[in-house]
C-alpha positions, -999 to +999 in steps of 0.1 A: +000+000+000+028+024+008+044+018-026+011+025-043+007+057-023+042+069-032+035+062-068+003+082-067+020+111-051+048+109-078+022+108-106+003+138-091+036+157-089+045+148-125+011+159-138+015+192-119+050+198-132+039+188-167+011+213-167+035+240-155+059+231-183+032+232-209+020+266-197+056+279-199+062+265-234+029+280-246+040+314-232+071+316-254+076+350-270+081+355-308+118+363-300+122+329-283+108+312-314+132+332-336+161+318-316+153+282-326+175+265-351+161+268-386+138+240-398+118+236-430+102+209-452+101+211-489+075+194-511+074+183-547+038+195-553+020+227-544-001+229-512+024+207-493+016+176-512+036+148-527+071+136-516+087+157-489+121+163-475+129+177-440+157+203-440+175+212-408+208+223-421+225+237-452+223+214-482+248+223-509+234+196-532+198+184-527+201+158-554+164+157-560+148+142-591+117+164-587+112+202-585+103+220-553+069+236-555+060+244-518+077+248-485+068+248-448+091+270-427+090+260-391+117+285-381+145+307-396+149+321-431+159+300-461+178+307-493+168+285-522+192+284-551+189+271-587+224+255-587+244+234-563+266+251-537+243+281-535+251+294-570+230+310-597+197+327-590+185+324-554+154+333-535+148+338-498+117+324-480+108+330-444+072+317-441+050+288-453+046+291-491+020+267-506+029+278-542+066+287-549+060+293-586+056+331-583+088+333-562+110+308-580+098+318-615+108+285-632+139+279-611+145+243-602+160+242-567+194+224-563+206+238-530+192+253-499+206+269-467+195+289-437+205+326-437+208+352-409+175+366-396+183+400-384+190+393-348+175+358-345+192+325-350+225+326-369+242+295-383+277+307-374+294+303-341+297+333-317+330+351-322+356+354-295+375+382-313+408+394-299+418+428-313+451+446-315+449+481-329+476+504-341+477+537-359+478+522-394+465+486-389+441+465-368+444+428-362+413+406-356+416+369-345+379+361-353+362+388-375+325+391-366+293+406-379+266+410-353+287+389-328+289+360-352+319+348-371+322+357-408+322+330-434+354+330-456+332+327-487+295+334-488+289+311-518+307+283-534+340+267-521+361+286-496+393+295-516+421+318-507+410+343-533+374+343-521+386+347-485+408+377-495+378+394-511+356+387-481+383+400-457+387+432-478+350+438-477+348+432-440+377+455-432+361+482-453+329+477-434+347+487-401+364+517-415+397+503-430+409+503-466+412+465-469+430+434-457+467+429-459+465+393-445+439+368-437+436+331-429+408+305-429+396+283-400+372+253-403+347+249-376+320+222-377+325+218-415+322+255-423+351+278-431+355+312-414+378+341-416+406+342-390+436+363-381+427+392-404+449+423-406+430+453-417+451+482-429+447+519-437+466+520-470+491+501-491+475+467-489 
């Protein structure tokens, strides 16, 4: 009898806690939802019908034998591109879209990835930038935009030439003329700028 009584008390406590948890989860703010990792489901047919594929990360090559005609966006913003590795014409979608025809305009999607959402979830790691500033140069160990690390190349493969262009653009965005030196660092399969030397002139 004592064991049954203890189980009953435990069950009652669990129900009580479960109800509290449910109430707390339902009370989530829109900001909380925006901080969720990006999730979406793409469908072959309009109105979310036909074969479907869940997407929870960047896909440089979808390898689909059918066109994408609708998408459900659970969270985040998604860039849909007509070629592999996010090349060619791209469109950004941030909400459920039952008919993609008007947005894609004949494009057959070959790659898809999450993109920054203006203060919400960001696919890049948080930067821990160490800065050394002089009169004519400034050194950054982990260049950042909005507190997140900067990809070495926004589209396609991360090459030294692409990283140099990205570093130049980033240095100019913080008031310098360009980059005299930059490196690349791979984190969780993605390549980011590292050890960038921004200079005033003569780069």
